[in-house]
N, C-alpha and C positions, 0 to 999 in steps of 0.2 A: 543470403545473409539476412534478408528481411524476414524470412520465415522463422528464423531463430530468435527474433526480437518480438515478443508478444505485444509490447506497447505500440510499435510501428505497425504490426499486423492489425491490431484493433483499430488504429486510426485509418488505415487504408480501407478496411472492410466497412467502417462507418461511412467513409466517403463514398464508397461504391454503392452502399445501400441508399444513401441520399440521392445519388444520381439515378438509381433505379426508380425511386419515388418520383423524382422530377420527370423522368421519361414517361412514367405511367400517367402522371398528371397531364402532360402534353398530349399523350395519346387520347385520353378521356376528353380533353378539350376539342380535339379534332372530331372524335366520334359523336360527341354530344353538342355540337355547335348550335344546332337549332334549339335543343332543349335548354341550353344555357341562356339563350336569348329570351326564351319563354320564362325562364326562372327570374330574369331581371324584371320582367313585367309583373310577374306574380309577387315578387318581393315588395313592389310598390303597392300592390293591392292587398297584401297579406294583413296589414293592420286593421283594415276595415272589413275584409271578407274572409271568414273562417274556411271556406271551401278552397280559396286560393292558397291559404296557409297549409292546408292539408295536401294539396297538389304539389306545392313547393317542397314539402317534407318528403313526399314520395319520390319526386325527381332526384332530390339530394341523396336519398338512400340508394336509388338505382345507380346513380353516378358513382357513389362511394363503393358500392358492391363491385362494379366493373373495375374500378381502380384497384381494389384489393385483389381481384382475380389477375389483373395485369401485373401487379407487383409480385404475386406468387409465381406466375409464369416466368417473369424476367429473373427472379431470384433463382428459380430452378435452373434456368439456362446458364446463369452465371456460375452456379455451383458445378454444373456438368463441365463447363469449360475450364473452371479452375482445377477440377479433379483431373481432367485430361492433361492439362499443362503440368500439374504437379506429379502426375504419374510418369511423365517423361523425365523429370528431375530425379524421381525416386529410383529409376532404373540406371541412371548414370553413375558408374562406380567412382568417378572422380568427385562428384558432388556428395556421394555417400561418405567418402573419405574426409572431405572438407567438413561435412556436417559432424562427423564423429570427432574430428579435431576440435571444432568449436565446443562440442559437448564436453570433451576432456578438459579444455581450457576453463570452461565454466565450473566444472567439478574441482579443478585445482584451485581456482580463485576462491571457491566456497570453503575448501579445506584450509587455505591460508587465512581466510577471514576468521574461521572458527579457531584456528591456532592462535591468531593474534588476540582474539577475545579471551581465550583461556590464559594466555600470558598476562594480559591486563588484569584478569581476575586473580591470578596468582600473585602479581605484584601488589594488588590491593590488600590481599590477605596478609602478605609479608609486612606491609606497612602497618596494618592494624595490630599484628602480633608485636611488631617493634614498639608501637605506641603503648600497648598493654605492658610489655616488659619495662619500658621506661617509666611508666606510671608506678608499677610495682617497686622498681628500684628507688624511685623518689620517695615512696612511702616508707620503704625500709630505711633509707637514709634519715628520714625525719624521725622514725622510731629510735634509731641508733643515737641520733643527736639528743633526743629526750633522755635516753638511758645514760649517756655520758654526762649530760647536765645533772641528772639525778645522782649519779655516782660522785660527781665532783662536789655537789652540795652535801652529800652524805659524808664525804671525806672531810670537807671543811667543818661540818657539824661535829664529827668525831674529834678533829683536831681542837676545836673550841672546847669540847667537853674535857679533853685531856688537860688543856691549859687551865680550865676551871678546877679540875680535880687537883692538879699539881699546886694551884694557888691556895687551895683550902688546906 
């Protein structure tokens, strides 16, 4: 299950690499115990003695180089062991089936998500269309009301004209 969750896998691998770094640091401290004591003395002398500063820098580089080699070796060992373990899982048919089932579920969830998004987009489009139709109908009603008012005014104007003609 963890292998199928990239977030958890990344967190676990990060933690493993941190542990490898700590183990390499501890190994370096054991291997270079005497040099580290000398480095403490050189650190005190470094501000006044450029030769001490140079020796301190050389020792630091030597220790860091050894630490990098240890980290590389430990990481390689970790990867070999992880590959050995995962190859056992890869050959297990039940685990393959379970993995396939998880993949299918993920694909189904993605399909449902896309379908839901499409339905929401369609609903938005319908609402926009309905709004446009409503606005058009409102505009038409206003135009018709203006026409009716004009016709009504025209009728009353014609009736007044007839009354005036009849009066004359």
